N, C-alpha and C positions, 0 to 999 in steps of 0.2 A: 586599665586598658581592656582587661577581659570583660568587664561590665559594659564598657562602651561598645565593644564588638558584638556583645549579645543583644544589646539595645538596637544597634544598627541592623543586625540580622532580623530581629523581631519586626522592626518597622518595615523592612523590605518585604518580608513575608506577608505582613498585614496588607501592604499596598498591592501586592500581587493577588491576594485572596479577594480583595475588593474589586480588582480589575475582572477577575473571573466571575465574581458575583454579578457585576454590572453587565457582563456579556450573557447572563442567564444561563451559565453552564454548571454552576456550582452543584445544584441539585442532581444533575445528571452524571457528573463525573466521579462522585464518591461512591465506592462500592459499599453497599450496606451489609452489616453483619447478617449471616445466615443466607446470603444470596450467593449465586455462583460467582466465583472469582472472574470467570471469563465472560464479562459483559462488555459490549463495545464501549470504549471510552472516547468521548468527543475531544476534538482538538480545540486549541485556543482560538479566539477572535472569530471572524466570520468563517464559517466552514467552507472550504474550497470544494470545487467539483471533484467527484471521485471518478477517475477515468477508467478504472479497471473492472472487468467483468466479475460480477459476484460480490463486489465490495460495497454492500449496502449496509444500512443501519441495522441494529439488532432486531428491531421490530420487522423490518423488511426481510431479514434473513429467514425468520420463521415462516414467511409467506412465499418463499422462493420454490417454485415447482421443479421437481425432477432432480436427478443427480448431475454432477458435472464431470462425468467420466467420458473420455474419448481416447482414441489411439493416435499418438503423435509420431511423426517421423522427422528426425533432424536432418534438414537439407539446407544448402546454402541459400543466401539472399538471392532473389531473382529480380529481373528488371522492373517488374511491376511494383516493387516495394512490398510485396506480400510473400512471406516465407511459406513454403508448402508444408502444411501440417498434416492434412488428411486428404488423400485422393479418393474420391468416391465414384461409384457407378450407380446411377439412379435405378431404383427398383420400387415402383409405386405400391403402397399398401392402402387400398381404398377403404378398409375397415377403420384404420386408425388415423388416416390422413397424414401420416408421417412418411418420410423417404428414408430408405436404408441403403447402405452399400453392401457389397458381397460379404463383409465381415460382420454385419449387423450393426454398424455405427449409425445412429439416427440423430438428426438435429431436432427431433421432437415436433410437436404440433404447435403451430402459431396460434396465439389467442386474439389476433386482430388489434392488439393494443396500440400500434402505431397509428392506425387509422382512426380508432375510437378514443384516442387520448382525450381525457376529459378536461385537461388544462394545458393546452400547448401554449397558451398566453397570446398577447397581441404581437403583431409584426413589429420588429425593432427597426427604427429608421435612423437616418443621419449618420454621424460620425461613429456612433457605437455599432451600427449595422456594418459599416465598413470594417471596423476592428474585428467584428466576429464573423466576417466572411472568410471562413477558413477552408481552404481547399488544397490538399496536398499535390493535386495535379498541376497546380499553378505555381509551385515552388520554383524559384530560380535555380536552386541547387538540389539535385536528385529528385525531380518530380516523379510522381507515380502516375499510373494510367488514370483516366477519368472515371470516377465512381459516382453512383447515385443509388437511390433505394431500389430501383429496378434492376440493379446489378446483382441482386441477392434473392435467394430463396430463404425466407425467414422461418426459423424454427421456434423452439420454446423459449420462454423468458428465463433468464438467469438470475435476475434480481432487479430491484428498483432502488435507486439512490435519491440523493437530494434534488437533482436536476433532471431526472429522466429515468428511462429503463435501459436494460441490457438484454440483448437477444443473442441466441446461438444462431449463426447464419452460414450459408454456403453460397459461394459465387456461382452464378449461372454459367459463366464462361469456363471452358476447359482450363486447367484440370480440376475444377470444382474445390476450391480451397474452403476449409471450414475456419471460421474465426468467431470472435465475439463483437457484436455491434452495439456500441453505446450511444444513446440518444441524449443530448443535453438541450434543454429548453433555453433559448436565448433570452426570453423575457425574464426568467427566474435568475439567470446569471447576472443580468443588469440590475434587477431588484436587489440582489445580494451584494452588488458592487464589486464582483470579482472578475470583471472582464480581463484586466491585466493578468490576474492570477491564472485564469484559464488559458490564456495565450501563452504564458510562461510555462505552465505545466506541459502543454502540448509541444512547445518548442523544445523543452528539455527532453521529454520522453521520446520524441521522434528521432533524436540523434543518438540514442543509446543502443548499444549492441553488445549484450552480455547474456550467457546462458542462465543466469540467475536474476534477470530483470525482464519483466513483461514487455514485449515489443509492441510499439504502436506502428502499424503497418501503413496506415493512411487515414485521411479524414476528408469530409466533404460537408456541404450544408444546403439548407433550403431557406425559405423565408423566416421560419420560426425555430429551426433546430440546427444543431451541429451533430454530426455523426462521426464516431471514432471507431476505426477497425483495429481491434486489439487481439493479441495472442490469446488463444483459448487455453486456460489452465486446466488440464485434464482431470486433476484430483481435487480441484476446488480450493477452499480457503483453509489455511493452516489454523486459523482461529477456531474453526469447527472441530479440527482434530484435537486441539489442546483442550477444548471444552469437553470433548467426549472422554479424553484420557485423564484429565485433571492435571497431569504433568507428563513429561517425556522421560525416557531412559537416558542415561549418560551417553550412550552411543548415538542415539537419535539426536539429542540435543547438540552434541559435538559436531556432528556432520552438518546440521543446520547452521550453527555459528560459523563453521568453516566457510560454507557458502556465502553467508552474510558478510563475513570479512573480505572475501574475495570480491563480491559485488560492490561494497562500500569502497574498497581500495580503487576499483575501476572508476566509481563515481568521483572520488576525490581527485583522481589523476585528470579528470575533466573539469575540476573546479566546481563540482556540484555537491552541495550539502543537502542530505535528505531531510533532516529535521523532524521526522515523524515515524521513526522506526518503532513498530509494535506488532504483535501477532495479528491484529485486524487487518494490517496492510500487507500481509504476505500470503502468497498463493503457492500451490504445488502442481508441478508438471506431472505427466503420466508416469514417469519413473520415480516419483516422490521427491524430485529435486525442488528446492525452495526457489521462489521467484518474488522479487520486490514488485508489488503491484499498485502502488499509489505514490504519486509525486505531487500531491496537492500543496504540500508546504516546502517542496524542494526549491532551491535557489542556485543560480549560477553566480558564484561570487569569487572572481579571481583574487580580489583583495582579502577574502576570507575573514572579514569582520562584519558582523551584523548585530542588530539590536531588536529585531522584531520578535515579539513574544508569540511563540507558536509551538505546536506539539500537543502532547497529551499529558495531563497532570502527573500521573505516576512515573512518566519517563522524562520529565523535565530535569535538566542538569542544574547544579547549584548556580552557575553563571546566569541562567535565565531566571531562576527564583529570586536572585538578589538583584536583578535589573541591570546586569553588566552586559557588555558586548560579548558575542560568541563567534566561534569559528567552527570548522569542520569537526573539531574535537567533541562537539555535542553528539555526534554519531557514535563516538567511542563509548561515551557514557551509556547511551541507549543500548548499545551492544552488551554492555555488562548487565543492564537491567533485564534485557531479553534472556540472556543466559540464565540469570537467576530465576526468572519466571518460568522458563522451560523446565528447570530442574526442581523448582519448589512449588509450582502451581499458582503462585501470586507474585506481584512485584515486591521488591525488597523495602520500599518506603511506604507501602500502603498502610493507611491508618483509619480505623473505624470512627475515630473522633471527628474526621472531616478534612477538607482540603488544607486548612491552616496547619493542622498537625503534620499532615504529610509533607508540606513544604518546609516546615521546621526541621523534619527529619532529613529531608534532602540537603538542606543548607548545612546541617551538621554532619552529613554522610553517616547517619545513625542507622546501621543495618547489622544483621547477624546472619551468617550463613549456617544452616542447620547441619548437624553432625552427619545426616544421611548423605550429604553431598561429599564427593571424593575430595581429597586434598589438592589434586591437580585442578579440578573445576573451581574449588574455592580460591586457589591462587589466581586463576584467570579473572574471576569476578572482582577480586580485591585489587587487582592491578588495572582494572578498567574503571571501577567506581572510585575514582580519586578526585579530591576537590579541585586541585590545580590542573586545569585542562592539559597543559604541556607535559605533565607527569603521567598522563594516562598512557597505557601500553599501546605503542603504534601498531597499525594494522599488519605491517610487515612482520612484527614480532608475534601478533596473535596467530598469524598463519603458521608460525614455527613452534607455537607453544606445545608442550608435551601432551596436554589434554586433547588438543586438536589433532596432532600428528598420530596419536594412539589409535584413534577411531577413523582416520581418513580412508575413504573408499578409493579403490583403484580406478573406478569409473571417473571420467572427466566431469560428469554431471554431478557426481557425489550425491546421488539420490539415496534416500533412507531405504535400507533393505530389511 
């Protein structure tokens, strides 16, 4: 029986590896020996649009100009659909071409990229054009005010992703909100065949209201592009922090996992499965609070049983590796992998021999927690990285776990101090 089980597992892993190879991702997704652990790992299948500011590819990250620091104020949702983040008073600086507020907050210098875009693509027509005519001012439920490009003073670029660019912008109307404006090219969305995925991502994110999830305030479009107004993450990408530090302290890791568990609990209560939790998809607010910033592989699944292969190789759970159906429990597995990577500097199943070896380790739940990790943290990791999905520690219990409670901040945002 054991031999048959081993053979079945090997066949499933080989099938999965072939799928990944056929998608052209195998060479990109394996971390090579001697390179930085924290290189952006691609998701499976056709890559979705990345909606969140600053969440570009590794190559694009290195070309992003300027820092992503701003001063945020937490205030309630307002009628326009845009939460007030920074109220500014214009003060022209003719030498730099930037605009600052009285506290020195600047949106930076615009590079003219939206006008000089070298590849906006052809105009999309027909039924596809109708499907991508996305405008939050025309929503039947909770419509926003009408927005267009002329509504904003455009500042510095924050990043460049698969389908377009992200800019730091400020509304021209009072009281001058600062946000991140993401531009998506319709022709590239159609070419990649992800029209439904883009609509689903927008639909999911626009309905989310949680302090540890990036807000989508509104969206509009023109003939060739879709524009998304996103919450501006003051301290940028968590991925960059992890790359710089190598790994995080137990206190910092615990607080991040606390926030992740709370956000995932909220998502699951809305029947949303994230399916792509990893450092590259997390951002940081001005107080250091963690924010989930990418919903490209998320799905609203009231039935909670799916079979789509998606996510990132090092974070795939056994049920996906073995080609079985999956539920929201995939996010619990990913939370365990994330905890391990925060504390150890690399994912638990990473293998220099390639994807096939990584998947075999995942299927066998073959990992070891280093002695440098505290017994409390080790216990949480081992209770999340469990082969049988229903036996993984529920999020309600994660939030009460001794390692989480030990470092919990008194602040409601639980930002790292």
